[in-house]
Each structure stands twice: as structure tokens, then as C-alpha cells.
N, C-alpha and C positions, 0 to 999 in steps of 0.2 A: 718629515717632525725631526728635523736633525737634534743634537744635544747643542744645548746654547756654549758657548762655550766662553766662559767666564776672566774675568784677569788672571793672571798668573800669582801664586798664593806660594814662598818661597821656590821661587821658577821653575816651579808647575802649572799646566793650567788646567784649572779645575776646572771639571765638566757637570755641570749641572744636568739633571735630568728631568725633561719635558714629561711631565702626568697625560696617561690616556686622555680623549678628547673629554668633553663634560655629554657628550651625544653621545647614542651608540647603546648597542645589544648590551647590558649589563647582567654581571652574573657575578653570584662565588660559585667555587667548582663543585661544592656540596649542596650547590641547588636541585629544587624538588619542583615540578610543575604540579598546581594545582588540579589538575585534570587530567587526566591520560584519555583521550578515544581513539577510536577507530573506523577504519575504513571497512566499513560494511553497513547494509541500514535495511531495513526489514522493509518489504516493498508490500505496498497496501496495498490490498483487494482488488479495489478498481484500479489498478495501475494493470494489474497481470494480464489482460487479454492483450494489451499493444507489447508487455515484453515477452511471452511467453511464442510467442513462433521466432521471436530473433534471439532468446536463448535458446531454443532448441537446433536453430540452425549454427550459432557460434558454436553449437559442441561438437558439430561436426565438423566447422573449419579448424576448432583448436586440434580435435583430432588429425586432420589432413597435416596442418602445417606444424605440429610437433615429431609427428614419424618424419619427417625431413630432415629435424635436425635444430629444427629454428624454434622459433617462440611468434606467436603473433604480436601482432605491432599492442595490440591490448588486450591484456593478459587476467582476464579475469580472475583466473584457478589460485594464480599463487600471486594475491595484490598481497604488495606492501603494505605494512606499521609502521607509523614513525616510531622513530627511539628517542624521541626528545632528547639526543645529542650531538646535535652538526651546529657549526659557526662557518665562517668566511672560508670561501673557500681561496683553496693555494692555486697560482698558477696566471698566467697570460690568459690571451681567449681562442680559441682551437686549435691547440695542443695535446689536446687531454686535459683533465684535474681531477684532483683529489682533495676531497673535503675533510676540512680537516675540524674535529669537535672541541667547544669548548672549554673540553676538559682535557686538551690537545691530543685526540685521537687522530693517527690519521685511518680514516675513515670514508668508504663510500666513494671508490676510485672509476676516474671512466676515460681509462687510456685506451680502451678496445674501442674506435669509434661506434658512439651514440648505445654501447653496453654497461650497465650498471654494474658493480662488485660492490655489495653492502656489510663484507665481515671488516670490523674492526682489527687492521694489525697491531699484534702486540708488541714485537719487537721494534716497532719504528719508534723510537724514545728519547729525550735530554734525560742527561744524568748530569746529576749534581755532585760536587768533592770541596771539600775545604777542611785547608789543611791552617794549623796555624804555624807565627814562623818558624817551628822547630823542624819544619815537614810534621808534625802528627797530626793524622786525620782527625776530625774532627765530629765530619759530617759526611755521610753518602749514604745519596737516595734516589730513588730513580722519581721523578716530578710528573708523578702517575697519581690518582687517585682510585687505580686498577687497585684491588685486595685480593684478591684469588687468581692467577694468574696461572695456566694451566705449562708455562715453562717458563725456564730463563728466569727458577724459581732458587735461583744465589742474589740476586739480587733482593735489592730493599724497597718494596713494593710499598702504597696506601699513605699517599701524600695525602694528609689533611684537607680536606677541598675548603673548611673553611678557612682558610690561611692565604689561599688565594684567588685574586677576582680575572677576570676577562672582561675585558671591551669587543663588542665586534662593532667595526665600520666600514666595511667595504669599501677598496680592495683590502683593509690590513684590518689587524687586531691586534690587543695588545694584551699579554695574562701578566701580571703581580704576584709574586710570591713571599711572603715572605717569612722568615727564617728566623723567630724570634729568639730562641735561645741562644743565636750567637750574632744577633743584629744586623742581621745579613736583607737587604731585601735585594732583587731581581726583577728587572721588567722584562720580556721575552715581545718584542717586536715583529709582526707578521708581516711582508710588505712582499706586495704582488704586483706585478709591471702594468697596470689596467687604468691607461691615460686616456682619453678624450683626444682622438685627432692623433693620436701617435701610433699610428700603425706598424713600424715596427715594433718597438717594445712591449707592445699591449699583446703581440702572436707569442712572446715565447712561453714556452711551458717551462718555470721555473719560482722561484722563491726565496726571501732573502727573511733570514732567521739574526734577530741583533739582538745581544743579551745584554742591559747595563745590568752590574753589578755595583749596588752600591753599602760599601762596609760603612753602619753608623755605629761601630764600638770603636775604642778607646787601641785595639789591637790591630796590626798588621795579617792580615788573612792571602793564602796562596787559595783562588778558588777556580777551581774546571768547571769548563762547562762540555759533556760529551754526547754527540749528535749519533745516536745506532739508526742504521736504516737495511731492509733483506728486500732481495726478489722477490718478485711477483707483485700482483694486483688484488690481493685477499680472496683468489678466487680458487680453492682448496683443491681442485682437480689441476687446473693449466699450471698453478706455481710450480708441482710439480714435474711440469716437461720441463723436455730438450736442456741442453747443458748449460749451465750457469759460470761464467769464471766472475775475477776480480782482478783490479789493475789501481795499481799508484800511478797517481797525474802530479806533478809537478809545473805551475805556467808561473807569465809573468807577472808583478804586481803581487807576489811572495804567496798566493793563491796556489794550495796542495790539498788533495784528497782522495779518491777512492773510488771507482766505476764497478759498478755492477753490472755485469753485460749477461744480458741474456734475450728469448724471445717470448715474447704476449701472443697468442691464439697465432704464431707465425709469423709475427710481425718483429722483428730486431727493435730494441728496446735496452736502452743503457738508460741507468738511474747515477748520480755524481754524487757525494754530500764532500764537501770544502768547507776551509775558513782559509784567513790569514793571519800571518805572522806577522805580525806590528805591532809597535809599541807596548812593547814585554811584553807580547801574546804569544806562546808556546805553542806550535800545533804538533801533537803527535797523533798518530792512525796505527787502528787494527784491519788488518790486509782483509783478512775472511772470517769469522767466527762461524758456529753454527745457532742460527735465531730458536731451535725446538729443541737446543739443548737446557741443561743449567745455567750456563752462561758466566762457569766460576773465573775463569781465568781472565778473560776483560774484567772482571769485580773486584776482581784481589788485585790486578794493574794496575787499578785507579785507585785503591784504596790504599795501597803499599806509601805511591808517593805523589799519587794525583795526574799520573800522566801513562798512556798507552803504552805498551811495549812492542813499538819499531823495528821491523827489519827490515834486511835490507833486501830483501825475496820484492820483488815486483808485481807477480802475475802469479796470482793461486792457479793452483790444478783445476780442469774445470770436473764440475761434479753437476749428476742429472737429481743431485738432492734441495736441500734450502740453504741459502745461501745469506750471509749478512755481511756487516762494513760498519767501522766508528771511527768517528773522528773528534779530535777532543781538544777545547784552546783553551789552557794554563796561562794563568794571569795575575800578579802579586798588586791587591788590591789596599794600599795606606788606610790605615786610619783614619776616619770620616770623610776617606774618596770615592771615586765614583770612579767604575774601568771600564771596557766595553770587549766585547766578541761578536764573531760574526759567522754564520756560516751560511752556507748555499744548499736546498737541493735542487737538481736538475732533472727530469726525465727526457731525453731523448730520444724520440721515435717516429723518423722524419719519413718514414715509406708505409701507408697505411691501403689498407683494403676492407671493403665490406663483406657481409658471407658470402655472394655467389661468387665475387675475386674475378669480375668482368674487368677489372682495372685496376693499376697503382696510382698511389695518386702523394703526390707530396704538400708536406702542409706547408702552410703559410711560409713560418719560420725558416724554413730550409733556403726561402732570398737570403736571408741576411748570413744564417749560421747551417751549416753543410758540408761534410766531408765524407762525398762516398765512398772513400775504402776505412775509414776509423769513425768516432765519435765523434761530434763537435759538441760533446758536452762541458769538457775541459773550459773550453773558449768560452761557452754560455756561462760555465759557472765562472769564468773570471769579469766577463760583463757585469753578471747584476753586483757583484760584490765591489766592482768597481763604478755602478752609475744607481746603486742604491737610491743614494743622496738625493742625486737631483730627481731620483722618479718621486719620491715623498714632496720634494719642493711645488711638482706638476699636481699631486694629488693635493696639497693644501690649497694651490693657489683653484682650484677645481672647486671646493670641497665652501670654501669658504663664503662663497656666496649665498650657501645653504644655511653655514653652521651659524655664521653672523647675522643674518637675517633676523631682528628682533617678532617682527608680524610673522614667522612660522613656529607652529606648535614643536615642542620636544620632541614627543614620540615621532612626528614626519618627519624629523632630520636625520633622528634611527633607520628608518620606514625608507625611505626614496633608495639612499645606498644600499642599505641591506636586501632588499629586492633585485637589487639589483647584479645578486651572485647570479642567476641561471644567464648571466650570458657568458660568465667562463664554468659554471658547472650546470647549464644544458645541453649535455651529450653536446656543445659543440664541436663545429668543425668547420676549419678555416684553411682552405688545401688552392695549391698554385696552380693555375693556366696550364696549358703550354700547348705545343704548335697543331697539334689534332685537336685542337679544341674551334683551331680554325676562326680566329675573334678578328673581326679588322681592330686596324689601331687607335679609332675611338673607341672601341669597348672598355671600359672601366675594368672588367676581369682581367683583362695585361695587364693590369699593373697591380690591384688587390684583390685577385684573386676569386674563389668561389666560396660563399659562406652559407651555414645551414644551423639550426638547433634544431630541437626536440620540443615536438607540442608537449610534452613530457617527461619526467624519468620512466613513468610507465605508458604513458601514450606516444610510443616509441617512433611517432613520422615528422619526417622535417620537415622544418617551413610549412608546417599545416597554417593554409594561407587566411583561414576567417579567425585565429587565432591571432595569429603573430599579427592582423589588422588592427586589434588594442594593444597590444607588445610594442611596435615597434615606433613610439615616442620615445624610447630609448636611445635604439638605434639610430632614427633621423636625428636626434640633438647631437649624440655622444662621436658615433660613429658614421657618420652619413655615408663615405664608399662604401660602407658594408649594407646597407641598408639599399643603395642605388647598385648594389652588383645581385644580391636578390632581388629589386623588383627586373632587372633584367632577365636574370636566371626564370624569371614567368613569363616576362614577356617571349621567350624562344620556346616557351612550355605548349601556349596557349592552344596554337599549332599543330602539335605533335599528335599520334592517334596510335593509340594501341588498340590492337580490337583484339584482344585475348578474352575473351569471354570469361565471365563468374557470376557467378552467384550473393545477389544481394542480401545481407542478414534478415535486415528489415521488412523485405517483401517477398524473398526470393527471387526477383524478377533478374532473369539471362541478360549482362551487357557487355556492350566491352570497355575494358578498364580506363580504357583514355577517347572520352572524343574531340573529335576537333570541332576548334573554335571555344571552346571553355578555356575557363579560369583552374587548372586543376587545386584538390584538395591539398595533397602538400606534393614533399620533391619525392620522395620513397623512405622506405626502412630501412635500417641500416640493417636488418635481421635479410636485405634481399636488395638491392643494389640504386641505392638514390642514385639521381642525376640522369638514371636509365629506365630504369624501371620508377616510375612516376603514381600518383593516386594510389597508392597501399593501402585506405582506407574502401572497406568494401563494406561497413553498413547499409550507404544509400547510393541512388545516383547522382552522383555531384555535379554530374553537366547540368542537372535541373535543380540547382541548389541556387536561388533568389539573391541569394548576396555574394556569392565572391566575387563576380563581374563588376557588382558597383565597389564594392571595396576596394576592388585594383584599381577604378579612376580614384576615388575619395584617396588613399594613398600616393599616386602620383600626382598631384594635385598640392597638397599636405606637401612632400616633400620636393614639389618646386619653390613652395611658399619658404622653406627654411633653408634653401639654396640660392635658390634666386636662378637654378641654371636651366635655361630655353633650351641647349642642346639635351637635355634629361628628356624634356618634354618632346620634342621632335621624333628623338630617337625610339619614342615609345605610342606616339599618335596612332600610328595606324591599327595597332592591338587594341590603342584605346576607344577610336571606334567603332573596329569591329566587336568588341563586345559587348560597347551600351547598345548597337543594334542588335545581338543576340536576344541580351535583358530586353527591348524591343517588345520580342515576339512575345515576351507572358505578360501583353495587354491585351488581354481576350477583346475587350467592350469598346478598346479605342482611346478610352476618356483618359489616357495622358497617365495612369496609375499601372504599375505590373502586381499581378494577382499572383497572392502563394497555390501552390497544387496540391496541398489538402494532404501533405504526408512533410515529417519533421525537416523540409526543404532548406533548413538553414543553422546556422552552430549552434543552435540550443535542437541537438538531433533528438532527443525524445521529444517536444514538444510541438504538437501542429500545429500552422497556420492555414486560414484559409480562406480563401478570397483576399479582400487588403488586408493588411496589417499595417500596423502602427513603426514596426521595425524594417524591416525590409521596404514597404514603401517610403518610410522615412530616410533610409540609405539611400534609396533609388532616385529620388526630390533631389537630396542632396549630391548625387554622382550629375542629374543633371544639369545641375548650378554649377557644377563645377567642370564637367566636359564643356561647358558650353565659355566658361572663361579660357578655358584653358584653347578652343577654337580661336577664339579671338584673340590671345597671342599668340595664335600660328598664323595668322592670316585666311584662316577658310571661314567667309563672310557666313557662307551657304548653311555648313553645319553648323555655326552657331545661331544662327537662325530658326533651322529646323529643331536640335534641341530646347531652346527659348520656349519655341512656341510648344511643343511636348511640355513644358516646364510648368508651364503658366495652365496649361489642361489638368497637368496630375495634381498643381496647388488647391483648385479648386474639389478635382473629385478627393482628394485627404482631406481633407478640412470637412466635407460633406458627409463623407460615408464615415468617417473616424471620430471625429470629434462629439464628446458628446455635456461640451458642459464645462467642465473641469479640467479632463486631461483626455487622451487620444485612446480607444479604445483597443485590446489586444487583435483584434482581426473583427473582419463583415461575416462572421459564420450564422451569427444569429443562435449562439450557442451561453448557456449563463456562463462562461467562460470567458464568454467574449469581449464581456467587462472586465476581463481580469483588470490590473492593475499591475503595468508590467517595468520595471524597472528601467530598462532599457529601450526605451517605446521612442526618447528622444536622441538617441545614436545619429542620428544624419544629421539631426544638428551642433552635438557635441564636434565633428566634422568639422559644419562649416567654420562654428564659433574660431577652432582650432587654425583653420585656412585664412583667418584674416574675416571674411563674410561675418554680417551679423543677425539682424532676423528678414533677411529677402525671400526668404522661403516659410520660414513660421514662423509664424506671430510671436511678437515679444512677452504679449499680454497672456496669451497660452501655453509656450512656454515656461512663465513662471507660474503657473497654472497648476502645468502637470507637475514642475518640479517638486511645488510645492504640498502638491497630493499625494508626491511617490515616496515624499521626508516624511510628513503625518501620518502615513501607512505602512512604506514597505521599509520602513528604516525605523518610525519612533513604537510604530508597535510589535517589531519583529525584535522581541530581546532588549525593548527599554531604549532602541537604540542602540545598545551595545553590539552591535555581530552585524554592521552593515548593513544594505538594503537587500529584503531577499527578491527573490526573481519575479514572484507574482502575488500578488496580496489582493481576495477580492472585494471589492464596493461594501457587501453584506458585512464583509467582519471576517478576521480569518486568515491566516495562508492557505492559497491558492493549492492545494493538492491533489490539482489534477493529472498532473505526471513528476515524473520524480524530480524532475528537472525545474518545474515552477514551483518546487517550496525550495530549491536552494539557494542558498546564498552564494553568488560568485565574486570569486575576491578581485578579479581581474575586472570584472565589470564595475563594481560599487568603486574603482578606483577613477573607472572610466566617469561616468554618475556626478564623482565629485567634481572630479575636472568642471566637469559643465556645469555644476555647479558655481565655480571659480567663477567661469567665462561670463555667467550670466551677474555675477555684483552679489552672489550670495556665498562668500568665503566661510560664512559662520560654518554655515549646516552641510557645505559640502566639506570641511576639514572634519565637522563629526562626524559627521556618514562613512566618512572614511577610516576616521579612529578604530571603532571595532570592531576591522578588518585589522587589524596591526594588533592592538592588546588581545584578540581572542588570538589568533595564529601564534603569536611570537609571543608573549606573556602567560596566558592561560591554559596553550592546551601544547604548548612549548615544538609547535611545527614551523620553527623558525627558517629558513635556508632550504627547505622541504615547500616551501607555501602549496595550499594545494588550490586546486583549481576549485571548488566547494565546501561549503559545509551546511550543515542542515540545520537545524532549530537548536540541536541536543545528542552530544556524546558521539557523530558519524561526519565524515570529510570522504569527500574522493577524488582520488588522482593525484599524488603528491607528487611534489616537484614540479609545477606547474608553470608553462609561460608567461599566460595571460596577465598575473599581477605585474610585470614590467610595466602596465599601464598607466601605476604610481607617476609614471616621466611623465604621464600628460596631464598630471596637478603639478610640476612643477612649470610646462608650456605655457599654462596657463595663468597660471599665480605670476611668470615675468608678463604676461600679456595684459594681466591687470592694470599691474606697476605702471608698464609703457601706458595704458591710457591713462592714470592718472595723474602723470607728468605732463 
């Protein structure tokens, strides 16, 4: 979204500022959300027998973990409550991230791999100074609504939030400030380099802030915008540790700025703030100041002449205290004209380690920008400031398909892109492979590295596969090579064995951490050593989970249908066949349909399925259909025949055992809850539709009947259709309260359900079903950019900042497919 260049007026090119987009997350900076929910819920009396033994064992597990200086991968003692402040995060993918709140706060840092810090850093600000033509300062203000700062009290705080508005449309955001007394309007455009299929730029740890300054008065004005930034990542303890020092830098393309050198948990990290001197823009810098003091010197410098007092010294003394820097850009804005100033922020943290420090990794961006003896931050700064216009063009081209589509609802256009925030802000790591990985030349990880993101900000397990299964529609469509390297990573873990014995929290069983021949639950905990210590989830015996193996097979075939890469299937075929054969051992009666084990052996990990189940049985049948097709493609005729024979038997058993005339029963336990209407009962059919199949496995009339039943009950009888689809609804009426998860509404599952509705020619109810998720999360309870896994009917949510809502990209995939069918 570059400025439009109009014809010259009096010999000068007149810049016309394009307004923020019509669609996105839009708020005034003084916005108050109508409701504030909490991350806690009252456990019902009937749910206690299942949960009390688990809670007892969890207390012991928590104590053992924290004694070792770690935090448990699910910390139920120190759960976060949403702050209702967040906005579009800054940075690319896998280089560490920061969130930037809708009021401009720099908050929720995730620079240490997989670990979040939730403090807002007060010293990181933009300051506006306006002077008249004589040089007299007529306006001097921090552009922050903060009114009671604990430091920097010489600065003028408390900008009126009613005079500013925010639009977030990931990976960009716009904040417009109206300085009415001086007829000045500023628009800050925040641009991060997140671009589909651009693996270089999307990996960069940087953001650009472009400030359009409109002088709507009849007087010429000098306008200065100053960017201040301090060391640290919001951790009050570690921010004080180690030496820090600042350094000026000057580069090509008139870029100049200040670096802040430091370590974060022992890992070198350099911040760089910079601007460009061009088109009459004068850049000045303050090498260092104390961000915990009153800030008087820097404030007076700006107030005096709109510039910082730049001295000849280029490197500050080392300090073990806090340190900050400032960069200011000053420009003359003639009456009724517009000018522009640009800033970049870079965080160069090239080498990372996890808690156990078993290996040091280079982040993926170092493939393009890396200086072993000094920071690459100046070069990344220059690249960002000279490339952001091409980034914006690419982002516009990508998003236009959605934003210009009259068939799509307005709320969806915001939801689709803003839920993608998690790709940047999901504790994401993207690292380079090296010779020690010993990958063959054909392995995509040699070129595209290794990729992982957390199950959730609080559920710190990387690449949790039962959840990624839903979320992967984002990667598979936008960065398919990252989805592929993740699949290769899991391929290599299937036959890994870890004989370390641990005690499962659910039932107290003692068993090996990782069983050979099983798809792992996750790739590891950042408080341990991901990629080396896999399966960090100690709640259940995940080698017996019924959904992991079929989900791997379904994902392989879905990826193939999107890419057309037969070699990908060929590479994965041995483990595809292996995990299908393992799953077949769960068919105890030989009818072609697997049975559940009578414990929560799937992604709903408090919800017990016994015998045949609609959820796992449906996934299994869908996997049989896909694996038979893979065998056909690869020329394995005997395997194809065997899988098809099993499929035919399984289809008959599924219909006989689970169909009740309107929908598929939850399971065959012959309990009252066995007939609960499960919103996710057609998950297998969703993936078949997404993979180009129709109703070869599940009859069309029954699919539509089940979807109509879910819509009538789980959607419309749950909060009057305004909050997604509750997981379980009793046919006799009322939410299924058997377990905490049956009465939850899962945001990502609802998006997946909506995608199936669209595939099945029911887009109106699909969008209606999904709309309740977005309206509740983003507009009602202020949980945007930290979408939780689950909402309860009222007042409570669970697991903030969760991976599964990325499944909204399955809706876009379904919408494209439905449009293709109609043309």
C-alpha cells in the first residue's frame, strides 16, 4: 500500500496518503471491551472423579519440574489472563517476535525460543514534536495513552485515545492520530515481511514503521517523530543481567541508527533502530539514555529544536543496568502537504539454544544475513527500509483475492488474516540445518531448514500434531515448504525410541516416553530440548492415541493434492504404510473399523471414547481412502487392494454401528453420553473434501443430515448461534456436561466444521457458524491476537494464544474449491 504519487504541483510531487483498508480489526485507542472473561472454570461435581487423580499427580509433576529451574509445559498454577491489549505482532516467521498492542504498546516478547514475557516495556515509544515556521515548539507529546508512567516522568504522556484509531490486518497495522489543534494527522503504517512463498524475507526479524504526516493547516510546520527503544524483553530480572552497550551505525542508502548490544538468557541479541535521511528528512540520534530515569535530557533536546543532541562518540560504555537509545526524523511539511518518515526495528539474535543447551542453532534468516564477528542488524535495517515497498505490493497482491471478493463476509476478511498472527507469534522457531543433521540432498530441510511452533503460548509443546492437523491449512497453502519440512521431521521421529520411563498423569501408568513405530504427540518442550527429546506431553500414553496415525496419513495426501509432488509421497510412503499397519491392530474384531481404548486417546484429552467412535472411526476410514490412493499413485497394487478391502468393511461397520438416522453417535459404549451430538463427528469427511474427494466414504445424504443436526443443536441452541459450535450437545436438549471438554466450544474445531459446511454446499450456515467465534473473541471479550483454544458458555476460556484457530484457512481452501466447482 504505497503512497499514491499525484502529478506535480508547483514543481513538487504531491503525496496522497491512502487510508487504512476497509476491512480489519478496527478500534479507537480508548476502546473498552464489553466483557472481560477469565481463564478459570468451576469444575462440576460429576467431573471430579475423572480429574482428581490427574490433579494429584500433576502437583507432584509440577514440583519436580520447577525444582529443576524449569516450568511445566502446561502451567496450571500460573495461568495467564488476557490483557485485552494485543494487536498485530511484529516480525517475520521464526526469528523471534514481539506483539504490538493496538494502543502502540511493545508487549508479549517471544525472543527466547518458545518462552513468553508478558510485560509491556514503557520506554519503547514514538514521540511527536511539532514546531512552527519560526522553530517554536507548539506540540510535544508521547503518542501513548499511558497516563501514569512509573518512569520517564518528564515526558508528556496521556494522549487522548479518542483522537486515534487502529486497524489491524496481519501482517500490517495502521494507527491514525488526529492532532486537531494544529490540523495535523499522522498515520503510522506497521509492516512486517510476511509474504506467502517468500522464504527469505518472511524469515527476517524486523518491522518497518512508515509515518505519513499530513499538514492540513495553512502554515508550514516542522514535524519530528522520535523512536525510543530499550534493552531487554520485558523480564524484570534477566533485563538487568549482563553487559549492555550501544553503538551508532551508518550504512548505505542514507540509513543510520543505533544498536543495543545485549544478551537474553545467555544468547547474544542486538536491537537496531534506524531511519533514512532523504527527501528533506533530517535524522538525529541519542546514543544512550537511562530508560528507568526521568528522561529529562532527551525530552528537552526535542522540545528545544525538534532534534536530538547527537554527539561524536559512537560507542557507549558498557553497563550492567538498563540502557536505551533514540532515533529522530525531522521534516518540513508545507501547508496542505504530506511528508513521510520511515523507521525500522531489527532484533538480530542469530544463535539460539533451548533450556538444556544440548545444541546451538542458527536461525533461518542467517542464511541471508549473518556476520560471525559482528551483528547483521545494520544490514537488515538497510534491507528492510529499502524493501518494504515491494513487501507491501506483494502483500496487497496476496490479500486482494479475499478483500475484493463480494461473496465473503466483512468479519471473515479480518478473521482470516488476523488469525494468521500465530505463524509469527506462536513461539515460532525456524532454524537452519547443518552438516550434523546428515540429510540427503533431496531432503527439503537442507534448503528450507527446520520449523516448529507451539501448541499454544501456555501449552509449550512444539508441533503438537493432533492440533497441527487442523492448523496446517495455513502453512500448506501459504508456505508449503514449511509444512513439508515439518512432515519430514515427523517422518524421522516415528521410529525413534526413548526408553526413559515416566508416569502418566492421567492414570499413573509407567511407560517409555516414546514408543518406536508411533507418530509422536509433539517435537519437544522448549524448557527441555526440542528435536532431541520428543513427546514432552506426559498426560497419556500417546502411542495408543487413535487419531495421530490417521492424521499423519491424511495430512500427507492433502499436502500432495495441493503441491502435486509425487516425490514427497514417495519419500514418506514407508512410514505411511507403517503407521497404517499399526493402527490396524486397533481393529480388535476385524470389521475394518478401529476401536477406541476407553480412555481419552485422541485430541479431546479429557473426553473418553469407547468402542467405535464417530471421530476416530471417521478419521480412520478417511485415512484408508487416502492411503489406498497413495498406493495407487506409487504403483503399489497389492497394498492398494488391501487397504480398499479394509475400507469397504470399515464403511459398513461405521454405518451399522454409529448412524442413528440423523447423525453419527459419539461412540458405541451404550451409555447416555454415547448419543451426544459431537460437532467434530465429520472430521474425516472434511479432510476427504479438502483432498478432492466427494462422498465415496460417507454418504452425501447422511453428511448433510449430520451437518444440519449439528447446526440446529450445537450452533443455534448454544448462545443462540452467536458463539460457534459447542463440542457436545445432548439430543434430549442441553450442553453435554459429562467432561469439561464436551461443554467447551473449540475455536479451531468450529472453523474446521465451517469449512466442511462450505465444501458441502452450505456456505451460509458455514459462515454463520464461524462468525460467532470471531465476534466473541475479537469484539466481545478482547482476546484477539491471543485466540484461546476453548470458550465456555459464559465468562471463561482456556488456553490462550492457541494454534488450532489457524484452521480458518481451511475455510478459505473450501471457498476456493466451491467457487472452482461452480465455474
